[in-house]
C-alpha positions as CSV (number, residue, x, y, z in Angstrom):
1,X,-22.2,87.4,189.0
2,X,-24.9,85.0,187.2
3,X,-24.7,83.2,184.1
4,X,-27.7,82.7,182.0
5,X,-29.5,80.9,179.0
6,X,-31.1,83.6,176.5
7,X,-33.1,81.3,174.5
8,X,-34.6,82.4,171.2
9,X,-37.8,80.3,170.3
10,X,-39.1,79.2,167.1
11,X,-35.8,79.1,165.0
12,X,-37.3,77.9,161.7
13,X,-40.7,79.4,161.8
14,X,-39.3,81.6,158.9
15,X,-36.3,82.7,156.7
16,X,-36.3,86.1,158.4
17,X,-36.6,84.8,162.1
18,X,-33.8,82.6,161.2
19,X,-31.6,85.2,159.9
20,X,-32.4,87.5,163.0
21,X,-31.7,84.8,165.4
22,X,-28.3,83.9,163.6
23,X,-27.2,87.7,163.8
24,X,-27.9,87.7,167.7
25,X,-25.9,84.6,167.8
26,X,-22.9,86.2,166.2
27,X,-23.3,89.3,168.0
28,X,-23.0,87.3,171.3
29,X,-26.3,88.4,172.1
30,X,-28.1,84.8,172.3
31,X,-26.4,81.5,173.5
32,X,-29.5,79.4,172.9
33,X,-32.1,78.8,170.5
34,X,-34.9,76.0,170.2
35,X,-35.5,74.4,166.7
36,X,-39.2,74.1,165.3
37,X,-38.7,71.3,163.3
38,X,-42.3,71.0,162.0
39,X,-41.9,74.5,160.6
40,X,-41.4,74.8,156.6
41,X,-38.2,76.8,157.3
42,X,-36.6,74.2,159.5
43,X,-34.9,72.9,156.6
44,X,-31.3,71.3,156.2
45,X,-29.9,74.5,154.8
46,X,-31.3,76.6,157.7
47,X,-30.1,73.8,160.3
48,X,-26.5,74.1,158.4
49,X,-26.3,78.0,158.8
50,X,-26.9,77.7,162.4
51,X,-24.8,74.7,163.3
52,X,-21.8,76.4,161.5
53,X,-22.0,78.9,164.1
54,X,-20.4,76.6,166.5
55,X,-17.5,75.4,164.7
56,X,-14.2,76.4,166.4
57,X,-15.7,77.6,170.0
58,X,-19.6,76.6,170.6
59,X,-21.8,79.9,170.7
60,X,-25.2,78.8,170.7
61,X,-26.9,75.8,172.7
62,X,-29.7,74.2,170.0
63,X,-32.8,72.6,171.3
64,X,-36.0,70.8,170.3
65,X,-38.9,72.9,170.3
66,X,-41.9,70.5,170.6
67,X,-44.9,71.5,168.8
68,X,-48.6,70.2,169.0
69,X,-50.5,73.3,167.6
70,X,-51.7,74.5,164.4
71,X,-50.9,75.7,161.8
72,X,-48.3,73.0,162.0
73,X,-48.7,69.4,160.6
74,X,-47.6,66.3,162.9
75,X,-44.4,64.8,162.2
76,X,-45.6,61.0,162.8
77,X,-48.6,61.3,160.4
78,X,-52.2,60.9,161.2
79,X,-51.0,59.0,164.6
80,X,-52.5,61.5,166.9
81,X,-56.0,61.3,165.2
82,X,-55.8,65.1,164.4
83,X,-56.2,64.8,160.7
84,X,-53.7,66.7,158.6
85,X,-52.9,69.2,160.9
86,X,-52.7,69.9,164.9
87,X,-55.6,71.3,166.7
88,X,-55.7,75.0,167.9
89,X,-53.9,75.8,171.0
90,X,-56.8,76.4,172.9
91,X,-58.2,72.6,171.9
92,X,-54.7,70.9,172.7
93,X,-54.7,72.5,176.3
94,X,-58.5,71.1,176.6
95,X,-57.7,67.8,174.9
96,X,-54.4,67.6,177.3
97,X,-56.5,68.3,180.7
98,X,-59.4,66.1,179.7
99,X,-56.5,63.2,179.0
100,X,-58.2,62.6,175.6
101,X,-54.6,62.1,173.8
102,X,-53.4,58.4,173.2
103,X,-50.4,58.5,175.4
104,X,-48.5,56.0,172.9
105,X,-49.3,58.6,169.9
106,X,-48.1,61.3,171.9
107,X,-44.7,59.6,172.5
108,X,-44.5,58.5,168.8
109,X,-45.1,62.0,167.7
110,X,-42.4,63.7,170.3
111,X,-40.0,60.7,169.1
112,X,-40.8,61.7,165.5
113,X,-39.7,65.3,166.2
114,X,-36.7,64.2,167.8
115,X,-36.0,62.2,164.8
116,X,-36.4,65.0,162.6
117,X,-34.1,67.4,164.4
118,X,-31.2,64.5,164.3
119,X,-31.8,64.2,160.8
120,X,-31.3,68.1,160.4
121,X,-28.6,68.6,162.9
122,X,-26.8,65.4,162.6
123,X,-26.5,65.3,166.4
124,X,-29.1,65.4,169.5
125,X,-30.5,68.6,171.0
126,X,-28.9,70.3,174.0
127,X,-32.2,70.5,175.2
128,X,-36.0,70.2,174.9
129,X,-38.8,73.0,175.5
130,X,-42.3,73.3,173.9
131,X,-43.9,75.7,171.4
132,X,-46.8,77.3,173.5
133,X,-45.2,75.5,176.5
134,X,-47.1,72.5,175.4
135,X,-44.3,70.2,176.8
136,X,-45.8,70.9,180.2
137,X,-49.2,69.7,179.7
138,X,-50.9,66.8,181.2
139,X,-50.0,63.6,179.1
140,X,-48.0,65.6,176.8
141,X,-45.4,65.9,179.6
142,X,-45.2,62.3,180.2
143,X,-44.5,61.7,176.5
144,X,-41.8,64.4,176.6
145,X,-40.3,62.9,179.5
146,X,-40.3,59.1,178.5
147,X,-38.6,60.2,175.3
148,X,-36.2,62.3,176.9
149,X,-35.4,59.3,179.5
150,X,-35.0,56.8,176.9
151,X,-32.9,58.8,174.0
152,X,-31.7,62.2,175.7
153,X,-30.8,61.1,179.2
154,X,-27.9,63.9,179.4
155,X,-30.2,66.6,177.8
156,X,-31.8,69.3,180.2
157,X,-35.7,70.1,179.6
158,X,-37.0,73.8,180.2
159,X,-39.4,74.1,183.0
160,X,-41.0,77.7,183.2
161,X,-41.4,78.3,186.7
162,X,-39.7,81.5,188.5
163,X,-37.6,81.0,191.7
164,X,-39.3,82.2,194.5
165,X,-42.8,80.3,193.7
166,X,-46.4,80.8,192.8
167,X,-47.1,83.5,195.5
168,X,-44.6,85.9,193.8
169,X,-46.2,85.8,190.6
170,X,-50.3,86.0,191.3
171,X,-50.5,89.2,189.5
172,X,-49.8,87.5,186.2
173,X,-52.1,85.0,185.2
174,X,-49.9,83.4,182.2
175,X,-47.0,83.2,184.8
176,X,-49.2,81.7,187.4
177,X,-50.3,78.8,185.0
178,X,-47.0,78.2,184.1
179,X,-45.9,78.1,187.8
180,X,-48.6,75.6,188.2
181,X,-47.7,73.4,185.2
182,X,-43.8,73.5,185.8
183,X,-44.2,72.2,189.6
184,X,-45.4,69.1,188.4
185,X,-43.2,68.7,185.3
186,X,-40.0,69.1,187.8
187,X,-41.2,66.8,190.2
188,X,-41.9,64.0,187.3
189,X,-38.3,65.0,185.7
190,X,-36.6,64.6,189.1
191,X,-37.9,61.2,189.5
192,X,-36.8,60.3,186.3
193,X,-33.2,61.6,187.1
194,X,-33.5,64.4,184.4
195,X,-32.3,67.9,184.4
196,X,-34.1,71.0,184.4
197,X,-33.3,74.9,184.7
198,X,-33.2,76.3,188.0
199,X,-35.6,79.3,187.1
200,X,-37.1,80.6,183.9
201,X,-38.5,84.3,182.8
202,X,-39.6,85.8,179.6
203,X,-43.3,85.3,179.4
204,X,-45.6,88.2,178.9
205,X,-48.8,89.0,177.5
206,X,-47.8,90.2,173.8
207,X,-49.5,93.5,173.9
208,X,-48.7,95.5,170.9
209,X,-47.8,98.4,173.3
210,X,-45.6,96.0,175.7
211,X,-42.2,97.7,176.6
212,X,-39.7,94.9,175.9
213,X,-36.8,96.8,177.1
214,X,-38.5,97.4,180.7
215,X,-39.9,93.6,180.7
216,X,-36.7,92.2,180.2
217,X,-35.0,94.1,182.8
218,X,-38.0,92.6,185.0
219,X,-37.1,89.3,183.9
220,X,-33.5,89.2,185.4
221,X,-34.7,90.2,188.6
222,X,-34.5,87.4,191.1
223,X,-33.5,84.9,188.0
224,X,-31.0,82.1,189.8
225,X,-27.5,81.5,188.2
226,X,-28.5,79.1,185.3
227,X,-31.7,80.4,184.8
228,X,-33.7,80.7,181.4
229,X,-35.1,83.8,180.0
230,X,-37.4,83.1,176.7
231,X,-37.5,85.6,174.0
232,X,-38.6,85.6,170.4
233,X,-36.8,87.7,168.3
234,X,-36.9,88.0,164.5
235,X,-37.7,90.1,161.5
236,X,-41.1,89.9,159.7
237,X,-41.6,88.1,156.2
238,X,-44.7,86.9,154.8
239,X,-43.9,83.4,155.8
240,X,-44.0,84.4,159.4
241,X,-47.5,86.3,158.8
242,X,-49.1,83.4,157.4
243,X,-47.9,81.2,160.6
244,X,-48.0,83.0,163.3
245,X,-49.6,86.2,164.7
246,X,-46.7,87.3,166.8
247,X,-44.9,89.6,164.3
248,X,-44.2,92.9,164.9
249,X,-42.9,92.2,168.7
250,X,-40.5,90.1,167.4
251,X,-38.6,93.0,165.5
252,X,-38.9,95.2,168.8
253,X,-37.4,92.3,170.8
254,X,-34.7,91.9,168.1
255,X,-34.0,95.6,168.2
256,X,-33.7,95.6,171.9
257,X,-31.2,92.6,172.0
258,X,-29.1,94.0,169.0
259,X,-28.9,97.7,170.4
260,X,-26.5,99.4,172.8
261,X,-28.9,99.5,175.9
262,X,-28.8,95.4,176.2
263,X,-25.2,95.1,177.4
264,X,-25.5,97.7,180.1
265,X,-28.7,96.0,181.5
266,X,-26.7,92.9,182.2
267,X,-24.1,94.7,183.5
268,X,-25.9,96.5,185.8
269,X,-27.8,93.3,187.5
270,X,-24.2,91.4,187.4
271,X,-25.4,89.0,184.6
272,X,-23.7,87.3,181.8
273,X,-24.5,84.8,179.0
274,X,-23.4,81.2,179.8
275,X,-21.0,79.3,177.9
276,X,-23.0,77.0,175.4
277,X,-20.7,73.8,176.6
278,X,-22.2,74.3,180.1
279,X,-25.6,73.1,180.8
280,X,-28.3,74.5,183.4
281,X,-29.0,71.9,186.1
282,X,-31.3,72.1,189.0
């Protein structure tokens, strides 16, 4: 029997997404969600609504979803030298690989988003990950690890490499890219005495004809005990459409996770959702 973390990204991106995530937590279909504190609907009301689900016996681990991409705005003002909004994902990736970020400014931005999380939830996050996996990028990873070491030494950080290594994922360019970034991220985290999850799944191409039910079954294959499966369930509203191209697929993911097939898929693979008070450690 394997215990896993089924983590819904993007809590706060819109009221409809927030509602869907909370509904799945109540149903026992999610045990982790990552708060996008730079998003307009990651406000005190929405944070309290989520945190209220942990009264009594904890139901959901809540993490910080570090963001550095448009259309969102920096929490640290103009410290990154980007103007009022972050750059596009492609420009952010290029900027990081060319090492054009100011390291101190990156650390201040990560720290500012952590501070925003604490103000919203009244506590530190259980873990840290990244919107569009930006926390794995060169320079950005150093800032994230630095802030975690200084302020969150007991939290864990999400790495996005699957057990089995790079060779097992050569046919998937996105997974191959994440494997390469995650190897360096894990080594740096270990050197600092920080914990990471032992395995990861959930990345796919977001094609409109994607069969999420079939994909989810494959995500569980080979995932070790304590591994993380990333997902993006939600309902679609006008706010989501204005901020993110990932819309109808969120509803497809929600339908699977809320539906009757989900539990038998876990049972057939001897998988259960981990208890939120425990943490995945490598």
